[in-house]
C-alpha positions, 0 to 999 in steps of 0.5 A: 475410315473417316478422321474423328477429329478433322474429317480426312481420311485416315491413315494406316499409321494412325488409324483411326486418325489421319496424322499425329497431329490428330491423335494428339488432339484427340489425346489432349481431349482426354487430359484436358477433360473434355473426353470422359467416362462415366463411373458408377462407383461412388468413391469416384465422384467427389464433392469437395477435395480431400483434406489430410484428416478425412484421408484414411492410410 
């Protein structure tokens, strides 16, 4: 299996990555929004941030 980040051979310990560094890079892509998962739920998409008046408790 090839590491999806650097294209080197993957290591069993970090599979599918070759190292902790590449695994951390991939995790960082999720955290910073580089990777996203699409949603079909209308509530998940907001044009404007909610104001306190718009919140329902």
